N, C-alpha and C positions, 0 to 999 in steps of 0.2 A: 802292877807296876808302881814304883815309888813316885811320889810327888816331889819335885825338886823346885825349891824357891830360888829364883835367879836374882842376884843383886842388880841394881839399876845400871851399873857400869858395864854389865855384860849383856844386857837385854838387846843390844844391837845385833847380837848373834842369834837371838831367839825370836827375831822379828817383833820385838816389843813385849813378848810374853813374860809375865813375872813368875808363873808357875808352869812347869812342863812335866810330862810323864816320861820315865825312863826305867827300863828293866835292869835288874842286876841284883846279885846277892851280897855284894860288898860295895863300898863307896867307889873303889877303883872301877868295878864293872859298870856302875851307874855312870861314872864320868866317861868311860869308853863309849857307852851307848849315847850319851849326850853329844860326844864329838862326832859320832856317826850321823846323828840327826842334825846337828848344828856345827858344821866344820869350823874349826878355829877355836872352839871353846876350851879344848884341852890345853892349848898354849897359854890361856888365861888362868887355868886352874893349877897346872903342874909346872914344875921347874926341875929338870933333870930326873923326871919320873916320880917326883915327890910333890906333895902339896906345897904350893908357894908359901913362903914364910909370912906373907902379908894376908893370908886367908886362914879361916877356921871353918870346920864343918861340924854340924850338929845333926844327929839322927834321932828323930822322935823327941826333940827337946834336950837331948844330952850331948854335950860337946864330945867328939870322938876321942877315945883314948888310944885306939888302935890305928888312927889315921885312915889311910886308904884301905886297910884290911877290915875296918869296922863293918860288921854285918848289917845288912839292910833287909827289912822284911817286905813282903809283898805290898803291904799298905802303909809303909813307912813314909815319913816326911823328912826330906833331906834339905837342910838349910846351908847355903854357902854364905859365909859372913866375912866381912873384913876383920882381921885380927885386931884386937884392942890391946894396946900397950900403955903402960903407965909411965910416969916420969916425974 
């Protein structure tokens, strides 16, 4: 199972846990597993079926280029990050 790092603003849904385990072969599948274990997290991650524009996801230290279709390995680390914008 992948290790998923949960941002502090979402930890109320994971009972305070900053890292949780979730199965899945893609980011989308991992997010679906997270929502099954922690109801309500999908609404904080997705908007109209896509990653919210104020979030970014990295798998094994690399920001995803494929978004929710990004492959996730059995021992991958998935990071959910607030998107950074410049100005």
